Biopython code that builds the backbone (N, CA, C, O; Angstrom):
import numpy as np
from Bio.PDB.StructureBuilder import StructureBuilder

atoms = [
    (1, "GLU", "N", (-3.062, -6.958, 18.327)),
    (1, "GLU", "CA", (-2.836, -8.454, 18.667)),
    (1, "GLU", "C", (-1.585, -9.055, 18.123)),
    (1, "GLU", "O", (-0.960, -9.893, 18.773)),
    (2, "LEU", "N", (-1.186, -8.625, 16.883)),
    (2, "LEU", "CA", (-0.051, -9.296, 16.374)),
    (2, "LEU", "C", (1.195, -8.824, 17.187)),
    (2, "LEU", "O", (2.079, -9.654, 17.401)),
    (3, "ALA", "N", (1.314, -7.697, 17.601)),
    (3, "ALA", "CA", (2.426, -7.180, 18.353)),
    (3, "ALA", "C", (2.514, -7.954, 19.757)),
    (3, "ALA", "O", (3.600, -8.300, 20.222)),
    (4, "GLN", "N", (1.337, -8.191, 20.373)),
    (4, "GLN", "CA", (1.398, -8.895, 21.608)),
    (4, "GLN", "C", (1.797, -10.365, 21.392)),
    (4, "GLN", "O", (2.555, -10.909, 22.195)),
    (5, "ALA", "N", (1.305, -11.021, 20.325)),
    (5, "ALA", "CA", (1.684, -12.341, 20.093)),
    (5, "ALA", "C", (3.169, -12.369, 19.706)),
    (5, "ALA", "O", (3.796, -13.324, 20.164)),
    (6, "GLN", "N", (3.787, -11.568, 19.011)),
    (6, "GLN", "CA", (5.155, -11.558, 18.641)),
    (6, "GLN", "C", (5.888, -11.225, 20.031)),
    (6, "GLN", "O", (6.903, -11.862, 20.313)),
    (7, "LEU", "N", (5.484, -10.410, 20.757)),
    (7, "LEU", "CA", (6.284, -10.151, 22.013)),
    (7, "LEU", "C", (6.256, -11.439, 22.911)),
    (7, "LEU", "O", (7.267, -11.796, 23.515)),
    (8, "ALA", "N", (5.106, -12.105, 22.981)),
    (8, "ALA", "CA", (5.127, -13.332, 23.802)),
    (8, "ALA", "C", (5.945, -14.489, 23.212)),
    (8, "ALA", "O", (6.493, -15.302, 23.957)),
    (9, "GLY", "N", (6.025, -14.563, 21.897)),
    (9, "GLY", "CA", (6.821, -15.752, 21.245)),
    (9, "GLY", "C", (8.214, -15.334, 21.049)),
    (9, "GLY", "O", (9.098, -16.190, 21.005)),
    (10, "TYR", "N", (8.491, -14.019, 20.922)),
    (10, "TYR", "CA", (9.963, -13.661, 20.688)),
    (10, "TYR", "C", (10.176, -12.429, 21.506)),
    (10, "TYR", "O", (10.144, -11.329, 20.954)),
    (11, "PRO", "N", (10.391, -12.546, 22.776)),
    (11, "PRO", "CA", (10.604, -11.477, 23.634)),
    (11, "PRO", "C", (11.885, -10.645, 23.289)),
    (11, "PRO", "O", (11.974, -9.489, 23.703)),
    (12, "ASP", "N", (12.806, -11.170, 22.593)),
    (12, "ASP", "CA", (14.034, -10.389, 22.097)),
    (12, "ASP", "C", (13.824, -9.273, 21.163)),
    (12, "ASP", "O", (14.579, -8.307, 21.062)),
    (13, "LEU", "N", (12.558, -9.505, 20.367)),
    (13, "LEU", "CA", (12.174, -8.572, 19.431)),
    (13, "LEU", "C", (11.371, -7.401, 19.855)),
    (13, "LEU", "O", (10.141, -7.452, 19.886)),
    (14, "ARG", "N", (12.022, -6.387, 20.170)),
    (14, "ARG", "CA", (11.404, -5.249, 20.815)),
    (14, "ARG", "C", (11.730, -3.930, 19.988)),
    (14, "ARG", "O", (12.583, -3.970, 19.101)),
    (15, "THR", "N", (11.088, -2.843, 20.267)),
    (15, "THR", "CA", (11.379, -1.631, 19.723)),
    (15, "THR", "C", (12.983, -1.344, 19.581)),
    (15, "THR", "O", (13.750, -1.485, 20.534)),
    (16, "HIS", "N", (13.350, -0.976, 18.436)),
    (16, "HIS", "CA", (14.743, -0.862, 18.191)),
    (16, "HIS", "C", (15.026, 0.773, 18.230)),
    (16, "HIS", "O", (14.230, 1.594, 17.775)),
    (17, "ARG", "N", (16.090, 1.052, 18.749)),
    (17, "ARG", "CA", (16.451, 2.543, 18.760)),
    (17, "ARG", "C", (17.612, 2.843, 17.989)),
    (17, "ARG", "O", (18.583, 2.088, 18.043)),
    (18, "LEU", "N", (17.614, 3.969, 17.207)),
    (18, "LEU", "CA", (18.678, 4.510, 16.456)),
    (18, "LEU", "C", (19.032, 5.990, 17.005)),
    (18, "LEU", "O", (18.168, 6.817, 17.293)),
    (19, "ALA", "N", (20.245, 6.179, 17.097)),
    (19, "ALA", "CA", (20.707, 7.558, 17.455)),
    (19, "ALA", "C", (20.824, 8.385, 16.191)),
    (19, "ALA", "O", (21.924, 8.798, 15.824)),
    (20, "ALA", "N", (19.628, 8.653, 15.468)),
    (20, "ALA", "CA", (19.437, 9.354, 14.327)),
    (20, "ALA", "C", (18.149, 10.068, 14.333)),
    (20, "ALA", "O", (17.204, 9.485, 14.864)),
    (21, "ALA", "N", (17.963, 11.209, 13.839)),
    (21, "ALA", "CA", (16.728, 11.936, 13.723)),
    (21, "ALA", "C", (15.773, 11.113, 12.824)),
    (21, "ALA", "O", (16.271, 10.355, 11.991)),
    (22, "PRO", "N", (14.482, 11.214, 12.939)),
    (22, "PRO", "CA", (13.554, 10.476, 12.161)),
    (22, "PRO", "C", (13.755, 10.383, 10.620)),
    (22, "PRO", "O", (13.654, 9.333, 9.985)),
    (23, "ALA", "N", (14.032, 11.524, 10.124)),
    (23, "ALA", "CA", (14.354, 11.569, 8.580)),
    (23, "ALA", "C", (15.458, 10.778, 8.227)),
    (23, "ALA", "O", (15.421, 10.125, 7.184)),
    (24, "GLN", "N", (16.561, 10.752, 9.062)),
    (24, "GLN", "CA", (17.757, 10.030, 8.783)),
    (24, "GLN", "C", (17.435, 8.565, 9.086)),
    (24, "GLN", "O", (17.840, 7.669, 8.347)),
    (25, "ALA", "N", (16.783, 8.357, 10.059)),
    (25, "ALA", "CA", (16.384, 6.833, 10.404)),
    (25, "ALA", "C", (15.435, 6.216, 9.370)),
    (25, "ALA", "O", (15.387, 5.010, 9.126)),
    (26, "PHE", "N", (14.687, 7.158, 8.789)),
    (26, "PHE", "CA", (13.817, 6.560, 7.690)),
    (26, "PHE", "C", (14.647, 6.132, 6.511)),
    (26, "PHE", "O", (14.486, 5.046, 5.953)),
    (27, "GLU", "N", (15.563, 7.050, 6.146)),
    (27, "GLU", "CA", (16.374, 6.595, 5.014)),
    (27, "GLU", "C", (17.311, 5.520, 5.214)),
    (27, "GLU", "O", (17.707, 4.865, 4.250)),
    (28, "ARG", "N", (17.711, 5.277, 6.432)),
    (28, "ARG", "CA", (18.547, 4.005, 6.839)),
    (28, "ARG", "C", (17.677, 2.825, 6.748)),
    (28, "ARG", "O", (18.033, 1.765, 6.233)),
    (29, "ALA", "N", (16.418, 3.065, 7.315)),
    (29, "ALA", "CA", (15.526, 1.955, 7.423)),
    (29, "ALA", "C", (15.138, 1.484, 5.927)),
    (29, "ALA", "O", (15.054, 0.291, 5.639)),
    (30, "LEU", "N", (14.916, 2.490, 5.033)),
    (30, "LEU", "CA", (14.504, 2.146, 3.712)),
    (30, "LEU", "C", (15.565, 1.470, 2.920)),
    (30, "LEU", "O", (15.290, 0.549, 2.151)),
    (31, "ALA", "N", (16.837, 1.937, 3.105)),
    (31, "ALA", "CA", (18.013, 1.443, 2.486)),
    (31, "ALA", "C", (18.251, 0.023, 2.991)),
    (31, "ALA", "O", (18.624, -0.811, 2.166)),
    (32, "ALA", "N", (18.081, -0.319, 4.201)),
    (32, "ALA", "CA", (18.201, -1.710, 4.792)),
    (32, "ALA", "C", (17.134, -2.635, 4.121)),
    (32, "ALA", "O", (17.391, -3.757, 3.687)),
    (33, "ALA", "N", (15.964, -2.063, 4.087)),
    (33, "ALA", "CA", (14.828, -2.960, 3.425)),
    (33, "ALA", "C", (15.153, -3.257, 1.954)),
    (33, "ALA", "O", (14.945, -4.376, 1.485)),
    (34, "ARG", "N", (15.663, -2.253, 1.230)),
    (34, "ARG", "CA", (16.199, -2.519, -0.107)),
    (34, "ARG", "C", (17.226, -3.495, -0.252)),
    (34, "ARG", "O", (17.203, -4.359, -1.129)),
    (35, "ASP", "N", (18.220, -3.354, 0.688)),
    (35, "ASP", "CA", (19.454, -4.234, 0.751)),
    (35, "ASP", "C", (18.967, -5.711, 1.000)),
    (35, "ASP", "O", (19.607, -6.653, 0.535)),
    (36, "MET", "N", (17.804, -5.898, 1.752)),
    (36, "MET", "CA", (17.318, -7.156, 2.062)),
    (36, "MET", "C", (16.700, -7.918, 0.734)),
    (36, "MET", "O", (16.379, -9.105, 0.692)),
    (37, "GLY", "N", (16.614, -7.040, -0.251)),
    (37, "GLY", "CA", (15.879, -7.523, -1.411)),
    (37, "GLY", "C", (14.287, -7.423, -1.491)),
    (37, "GLY", "O", (13.626, -7.819, -2.451)),
    (38, "TRP", "N", (13.835, -6.905, -0.476)),
    (38, "TRP", "CA", (12.344, -6.832, -0.388)),
    (38, "TRP", "C", (11.850, -5.791, -1.391)),
    (38, "TRP", "O", (12.484, -4.785, -1.712)),
    (39, "GLU", "N", (10.611, -6.154, -1.862)),
    (39, "GLU", "CA", (9.823, -5.229, -2.778)),
    (39, "GLU", "C", (9.218, -4.246, -1.873)),
    (39, "GLU", "O", (8.475, -4.570, -0.947)),
    (40, "ILE", "N", (9.561, -2.986, -2.167)),
    (40, "ILE", "CA", (9.010, -1.877, -1.397)),
    (40, "ILE", "C", (7.690, -1.639, -1.967)),
    (40, "ILE", "O", (7.616, -1.419, -3.176)),
    (41, "VAL", "N", (6.560, -1.656, -1.192)),
    (41, "VAL", "CA", (5.230, -1.493, -1.591)),
    (41, "VAL", "C", (4.827, -0.021, -1.354)),
    (41, "VAL", "O", (4.093, 0.559, -2.154)),
    (42, "ALA", "N", (5.296, 0.555, -0.285)),
    (42, "ALA", "CA", (5.123, 1.935, 0.148)),
    (42, "ALA", "C", (6.195, 2.378, 1.123)),
    (42, "ALA", "O", (6.687, 1.657, 1.991)),
    (43, "ALA", "N", (6.511, 3.676, 0.877)),
    (43, "ALA", "CA", (7.500, 4.361, 1.603)),
    (43, "ALA", "C", (7.002, 5.857, 1.795)),
    (43, "ALA", "O", (7.004, 6.697, 0.895)),
    (44, "GLU", "N", (6.615, 6.048, 2.974)),
    (44, "GLU", "CA", (5.952, 7.317, 3.387)),
    (44, "GLU", "C", (6.724, 8.029, 4.410)),
    (44, "GLU", "O", (6.461, 7.855, 5.600)),
    (45, "PRO", "N", (7.734, 8.882, 4.000)),
    (45, "PRO", "CA", (8.669, 9.615, 5.174)),
    (45, "PRO", "C", (7.779, 10.407, 6.010)),
    (45, "PRO", "O", (7.968, 10.338, 7.225)),
    (46, "ALA", "N", (6.844, 11.144, 5.574)),
    (46, "ALA", "CA", (6.040, 11.964, 6.537)),
    (46, "ALA", "C", (5.312, 11.160, 7.596)),
    (46, "ALA", "O", (5.177, 11.562, 8.752)),
    (47, "ALA", "N", (4.852, 10.005, 7.142)),
    (47, "ALA", "CA", (4.150, 9.083, 8.202)),
    (47, "ALA", "C", (5.153, 8.239, 8.866)),
    (47, "ALA", "O", (4.763, 7.576, 9.827)),
    (48, "GLY", "N", (6.321, 8.162, 8.525)),
    (48, "GLY", "CA", (7.334, 7.255, 9.055)),
    (48, "GLY", "C", (6.960, 5.803, 8.948)),
    (48, "GLY", "O", (6.967, 5.059, 9.928)),
    (49, "ARG", "N", (6.614, 5.396, 7.670)),
    (49, "ARG", "CA", (6.050, 4.105, 7.442)),
    (49, "ARG", "C", (6.622, 3.524, 6.164)),
    (49, "ARG", "O", (6.659, 4.189, 5.129)),
    (50, "ILE", "N", (7.072, 2.263, 6.243)),
    (50, "ILE", "CA", (7.580, 1.549, 5.071)),
    (50, "ILE", "C", (6.737, 0.216, 5.056)),
    (50, "ILE", "O", (6.525, -0.418, 6.090)),
    (51, "GLU", "N", (6.290, -0.153, 3.867)),
    (51, "GLU", "CA", (5.744, -1.517, 3.686)),
    (51, "GLU", "C", (6.363, -2.149, 2.638)),
    (51, "GLU", "O", (6.636, -1.552, 1.597)),
    (52, "ALA", "N", (6.624, -3.395, 2.839)),
    (52, "ALA", "CA", (7.416, -4.262, 1.935)),
    (52, "ALA", "C", (6.889, -5.630, 1.865)),
    (52, "ALA", "O", (6.144, -6.040, 2.754)),
    (53, "THR", "N", (7.253, -6.420, 0.790)),
    (53, "THR", "CA", (6.890, -7.776, 0.634)),
    (53, "THR", "C", (8.300, -8.573, 0.390)),
    (53, "THR", "O", (9.119, -8.239, -0.466)),
    (54, "ASP", "N", (8.437, -9.610, 1.226)),
    (54, "ASP", "CA", (9.622, -10.500, 0.943)),
    (54, "ASP", "C", (9.050, -11.762, 0.461)),
    (54, "ASP", "O", (8.050, -12.277, 0.961)),
    (55, "THR", "N", (9.764, -12.283, -0.601)),
    (55, "THR", "CA", (9.339, -13.718, -1.198)),
    (55, "THR", "C", (10.339, -14.681, -0.716)),
    (55, "THR", "O", (11.550, -14.474, -0.804)),
    (56, "THR", "N", (9.826, -15.715, -0.216)),
    (56, "THR", "CA", (10.775, -16.895, 0.162)),
    (56, "THR", "C", (11.372, -17.527, -0.935)),
    (56, "THR", "O", (10.700, -17.752, -1.941)),
    (57, "PRO", "N", (12.747, -17.891, -0.853)),
    (57, "PRO", "CA", (13.292, -18.507, -1.967)),
    (57, "PRO", "C", (12.805, -19.791, -2.549)),
    (57, "PRO", "O", (12.764, -19.966, -3.767)),
    (58, "TRP", "N", (12.412, -20.749, -1.622)),
    (58, "TRP", "CA", (12.045, -22.160, -2.168)),
    (58, "TRP", "C", (10.759, -22.159, -2.780)),
    (58, "TRP", "O", (10.584, -22.495, -3.951)),
    (59, "PHE", "N", (9.729, -21.735, -1.899)),
    (59, "PHE", "CA", (8.305, -21.897, -2.370)),
    (59, "PHE", "C", (7.705, -20.566, -2.883)),
    (59, "PHE", "O", (6.552, -20.559, -3.314)),
    (60, "GLY", "N", (8.416, -19.498, -2.852)),
    (60, "GLY", "CA", (7.775, -18.223, -3.315)),
    (60, "GLY", "C", (6.702, -17.576, -2.609)),
    (60, "GLY", "O", (5.971, -16.724, -3.115)),
    (61, "PHE", "N", (6.618, -18.048, -1.295)),
    (61, "PHE", "CA", (5.560, -17.399, -0.414)),
    (61, "PHE", "C", (5.825, -16.022, -0.199)),
    (61, "PHE", "O", (6.978, -15.659, 0.033)),
    (62, "LYS", "N", (4.762, -15.108, -0.258)),
    (62, "LYS", "CA", (4.818, -13.791, 0.077)),
    (62, "LYS", "C", (4.707, -13.408, 1.617)),
    (62, "LYS", "O", (3.736, -13.782, 2.274)),
    (63, "ASP", "N", (5.670, -12.696, 2.140)),
    (63, "ASP", "CA", (5.390, -12.314, 3.534)),
    (63, "ASP", "C", (5.442, -10.773, 3.599)),
    (63, "ASP", "O", (6.277, -10.131, 2.962)),
    (64, "ASP", "N", (4.588, -10.254, 4.335)),
    (64, "ASP", "CA", (4.439, -8.748, 4.446)),
    (64, "ASP", "C", (5.242, -8.133, 5.635)),
    (64, "ASP", "O", (5.164, -8.622, 6.762)),
    (65, "VAL", "N", (6.010, -7.053, 5.351)),
    (65, "VAL", "CA", (6.771, -6.377, 6.431)),
    (65, "VAL", "C", (6.299, -5.009, 6.559)),
    (65, "VAL", "O", (6.079, -4.345, 5.546)),
    (66, "VAL", "N", (6.115, -4.506, 7.795)),
    (66, "VAL", "CA", (5.797, -3.039, 7.931)),
    (66, "VAL", "C", (6.917, -2.596, 8.948)),
    (66, "VAL", "O", (7.333, -3.324, 9.850)),
    (67, "ILE", "N", (7.329, -1.385, 8.708)),
    (67, "ILE", "CA", (8.376, -0.718, 9.604)),
    (67, "ILE", "C", (7.759, 0.666, 9.856)),
    (67, "ILE", "O", (7.262, 1.374, 8.980)),
    (68, "ARG", "N", (7.849, 0.950, 11.097)),
    (68, "ARG", "CA", (7.406, 2.263, 11.622)),
    (68, "ARG", "C", (8.553, 2.936, 12.230)),
    (68, "ARG", "O", (9.252, 2.321, 13.036)),
    (69, "ILE", "N", (8.810, 4.168, 11.905)),
    (69, "ILE", "CA", (9.795, 5.026, 12.465)),
    (69, "ILE", "C", (9.201, 6.314, 13.132)),
    (69, "ILE", "O", (8.444, 7.058, 12.508)),
    (70, "GLU", "N", (9.550, 6.523, 14.327)),
    (70, "GLU", "CA", (8.989, 7.669, 15.078)),
    (70, "GLU", "C", (10.108, 8.349, 16.007)),
    (70, "GLU", "O", (10.944, 7.692, 16.627)),
    (71, "GLY", "N", (10.026, 9.602, 16.022)),
    (71, "GLY", "CA", (11.049, 10.284, 16.948)),
    (71, "GLY", "C", (10.994, 9.887, 18.376)),
    (71, "GLY", "O", (9.931, 9.586, 18.919)),
    (72, "ASP", "N", (12.231, 9.887, 19.034)),
    (72, "ASP", "CA", (12.369, 9.442, 20.393)),
    (72, "ASP", "C", (13.504, 10.308, 20.933)),
    (72, "ASP", "O", (14.678, 9.951, 20.838)),
    (73, "GLY", "N", (13.147, 11.391, 21.471)),
    (73, "GLY", "CA", (14.189, 12.364, 22.077)),
    (73, "GLY", "C", (15.087, 12.783, 20.952)),
    (73, "GLY", "O", (14.619, 13.300, 19.937)),
    (74, "ASP", "N", (16.393, 12.566, 21.117)),
    (74, "ASP", "CA", (17.365, 12.890, 20.048)),
    (74, "ASP", "C", (17.539, 11.857, 19.090)),
    (74, "ASP", "O", (18.404, 12.006, 18.227)),
    (75, "GLY", "N", (16.740, 10.681, 19.123)),
    (75, "GLY", "CA", (16.915, 9.670, 18.147)),
    (75, "GLY", "C", (15.611, 9.284, 17.644)),
    (75, "GLY", "O", (14.707, 10.113, 17.540)),
    (76, "SER", "N", (15.461, 7.993, 17.308)),
    (76, "SER", "CA", (14.306, 7.421, 16.588)),
    (76, "SER", "C", (13.999, 6.028, 17.088)),
    (76, "SER", "O", (14.923, 5.260, 17.356)),
    (77, "ARG", "N", (12.808, 5.696, 17.215)),
    (77, "ARG", "CA", (12.272, 4.245, 17.448)),
    (77, "ARG", "C", (11.946, 3.632, 16.291)),
    (77, "ARG", "O", (11.399, 4.320, 15.429)),
    (78, "ILE", "N", (12.189, 2.331, 16.049)),
    (78, "ILE", "CA", (11.898, 1.707, 14.971)),
    (78, "ILE", "C", (11.129, 0.341, 15.460)),
    (78, "ILE", "O", (11.654, -0.424, 16.269)),
    (79, "ASP", "N", (9.869, 0.117, 14.904)),
    (79, "ASP", "CA", (9.198, -1.016, 15.171)),
    (79, "ASP", "C", (9.121, -1.809, 13.949)),
    (79, "ASP", "O", (8.999, -1.136, 12.926)),
    (80, "VAL", "N", (9.160, -3.017, 13.811)),
    (80, "VAL", "CA", (9.175, -3.908, 12.652)),
    (80, "VAL", "C", (8.233, -5.067, 12.927)),
    (80, "VAL", "O", (8.331, -5.680, 13.989)),
    (81, "ARG", "N", (7.331, -5.391, 12.024)),
    (81, "ARG", "CA", (6.355, -6.479, 12.072)),
    (81, "ARG", "C", (6.514, -7.193, 10.762)),
    (81, "ARG", "O", (6.609, -6.551, 9.716)),
    (82, "SER", "N", (6.547, -8.533, 10.790)),
    (82, "SER", "CA", (6.613, -9.404, 9.650)),
    (82, "SER", "C", (5.486, -10.490, 9.890)),
    (82, "SER", "O", (5.281, -11.015, 10.984)),
    (83, "VAL", "N", (4.795, -10.757, 8.754)),
    (83, "VAL", "CA", (3.738, -11.806, 8.862)),
    (83, "VAL", "C", (3.614, -12.486, 7.586)),
    (83, "VAL", "O", (3.747, -11.911, 6.506)),
    (84, "SER", "N", (3.353, -13.731, 7.731)),
    (84, "SER", "CA", (3.196, -14.644, 6.498)),
    (84, "SER", "C", (1.718, -14.543, 6.100)),
    (84, "SER", "O", (0.769, -14.470, 6.881)),
    (85, "ARG", "N", (1.674, -14.550, 4.691)),
    (85, "ARG", "CA", (0.363, -14.553, 4.100)),
    (85, "ARG", "C", (-0.389, -15.909, 4.151)),
    (85, "ARG", "O", (-1.611, -16.011, 4.253)),
    (86, "VAL", "N", (0.446, -16.886, 4.071)),
    (86, "VAL", "CA", (-0.117, -18.369, 3.887)),
    (86, "VAL", "C", (0.476, -19.122, 5.092)),
    (86, "VAL", "O", (1.603, -18.906, 5.536)),
    (87, "GLY", "N", (-0.417, -20.054, 5.590)),
    (87, "GLY", "CA", (0.035, -21.108, 6.565)),
    (87, "GLY", "C", (-0.282, -20.694, 8.047)),
    (87, "GLY", "O", (-0.533, -19.525, 8.342)),
    (88, "GLY", "N", (-0.258, -21.655, 8.906)),
    (88, "GLY", "CA", (-0.582, -21.448, 10.262)),
    (88, "GLY", "C", (0.635, -21.171, 11.067)),
    (88, "GLY", "O", (0.546, -20.525, 12.111)),
    (89, "SER", "N", (1.859, -21.665, 10.595)),
    (89, "SER", "CA", (3.045, -21.467, 11.424)),
    (89, "SER", "C", (4.185, -21.165, 10.436)),
    (89, "SER", "O", (4.256, -21.733, 9.346)),
    (90, "ASP", "N", (5.038, -20.287, 10.842)),
    (90, "ASP", "CA", (6.063, -19.871, 9.908)),
    (90, "ASP", "C", (7.363, -20.514, 10.337)),
    (90, "ASP", "O", (8.392, -20.296, 9.698)),
    (91, "VAL", "N", (7.350, -21.299, 11.400)),
    (91, "VAL", "CA", (8.560, -21.898, 11.941)),
    (91, "VAL", "C", (9.664, -20.890, 12.291)),
    (91, "VAL", "O", (10.839, -21.147, 12.027)),
    (92, "GLY", "N", (9.307, -19.790, 12.860)),
    (92, "GLY", "CA", (10.237, -18.703, 13.154)),
    (92, "GLY", "C", (10.804, -17.840, 12.078)),
    (92, "GLY", "O", (11.604, -16.937, 12.325)),
    (93, "ALA", "N", (10.354, -18.146, 10.810)),
    (93, "ALA", "CA", (10.887, -17.353, 9.726)),
    (93, "ALA", "C", (10.693, -15.746, 9.812)),
    (93, "ALA", "O", (11.568, -14.983, 9.402)),
    (94, "ASN", "N", (9.631, -15.352, 10.306)),
    (94, "ASN", "CA", (9.343, -13.874, 10.455)),
    (94, "ASN", "C", (10.233, -13.358, 11.459)),
    (94, "ASN", "O", (10.832, -12.305, 11.239)),
    (95, "ALA", "N", (10.393, -14.014, 12.590)),
    (95, "ALA", "CA", (11.385, -13.540, 13.677)),
    (95, "ALA", "C", (12.777, -13.480, 13.059)),
    (95, "ALA", "O", (13.507, -12.501, 13.213)),
    (96, "ALA", "N", (13.100, -14.483, 12.404)),
    (96, "ALA", "CA", (14.460, -14.475, 11.719)),
    (96, "ALA", "C", (14.709, -13.335, 10.784)),
    (96, "ALA", "O", (15.778, -12.724, 10.765)),
    (97, "ARG", "N", (13.668, -13.059, 9.991)),
    (97, "ARG", "CA", (13.670, -12.002, 9.013)),
    (97, "ARG", "C", (13.961, -10.592, 9.799)),
    (97, "ARG", "O", (14.865, -9.832, 9.454)),
    (98, "ILE", "N", (13.178, -10.369, 10.777)),
    (98, "ILE", "CA", (13.220, -9.128, 11.699)),
    (98, "ILE", "C", (14.656, -9.038, 12.195)),
    (98, "ILE", "O", (15.297, -7.994, 12.067)),
    (99, "ARG", "N", (15.157, -10.121, 12.756)),
    (99, "ARG", "CA", (16.482, -10.085, 13.413)),
    (99, "ARG", "C", (17.586, -9.686, 12.313)),
    (99, "ARG", "O", (18.460, -8.855, 12.559)),
    (100, "LYS", "N", (17.478, -10.324, 11.125)),
    (100, "LYS", "CA", (18.319, -10.005, 10.038)),
    (100, "LYS", "C", (18.295, -8.629, 9.603)),
    (100, "LYS", "O", (19.320, -7.985, 9.383)),
    (101, "TYR", "N", (17.074, -8.163, 9.475)),
    (101, "TYR", "CA", (16.912, -6.697, 9.113)),
    (101, "TYR", "C", (17.500, -5.789, 10.136)),
    (101, "TYR", "O", (18.268, -4.907, 9.754)),
    (102, "LEU", "N", (17.214, -5.919, 11.403)),
    (102, "LEU", "CA", (17.800, -5.069, 12.413)),
    (102, "LEU", "C", (19.294, -5.147, 12.352)),
    (102, "LEU", "O", (19.934, -4.102, 12.467)),
    (103, "ASP", "N", (19.890, -6.260, 12.187)),
    (103, "ASP", "CA", (21.316, -6.375, 12.120)),
    (103, "ASP", "C", (21.828, -5.583, 10.940)),
    (103, "ASP", "O", (22.904, -5.000, 11.066)),
    (104, "ARG", "N", (21.180, -5.510, 9.843)),
    (104, "ARG", "CA", (21.501, -4.943, 8.744)),
    (104, "ARG", "C", (21.334, -3.318, 8.984)),
    (104, "ARG", "O", (22.204, -2.520, 8.637)),
    (105, "LEU", "N", (20.218, -2.974, 9.563)),
    (105, "LEU", "CA", (19.995, -1.527, 9.925)),
    (105, "LEU", "C", (21.162, -1.054, 10.836)),
    (105, "LEU", "O", (21.579, 0.086, 10.631)),
    (106, "ASP", "N", (21.702, -1.746, 11.755)),
    (106, "ASP", "CA", (22.795, -1.344, 12.524)),
    (106, "ASP", "C", (24.133, -1.424, 11.810)),
    (106, "ASP", "O", (25.065, -0.702, 12.165)),
    (107, "GLY", "N", (24.243, -2.277, 10.824)),
    (107, "GLY", "CA", (25.440, -2.413, 10.089)),
    (107, "GLY", "C", (25.949, -1.235, 9.409)),
    (107, "GLY", "O", (26.990, -1.302, 8.754)),
]
sb = StructureBuilder()
sb.init_structure("model")
sb.init_model(0)
sb.init_chain("A")
sb.init_seg("    ")
for serial, (resi, resn, name, xyz) in enumerate(atoms, 1):
    if name == "N":
        sb.init_residue(resn, " ", resi, " ")
    sb.init_atom(name, np.array(xyz, "f"), 0.0, 1.0, " ", f" {name:<3s}", serial, name[0])
structure = sb.get_structure()
């Protein structure tokens, strides 16, 4: 349901592709998450899954981020989800977080 809601509200946020094998893509994805200053909660290379927590600067709200890496031909597919723990609306903060992360991943 979350993926469908995200796609409806933010159609530009789709599966991201990297021209790297899953193991390399996982390392890049993990490094980018660390560079974002996120607290890494779980990093499971064999499962291709990274879970992290981002804390907002002003109010200290905790937001959860999940990154999934899967093989895709000669490269990898990366799916990112971000959800706020508190409140009914994030005013686009989660989408902005994902965009910034994907830019860093490509950088």
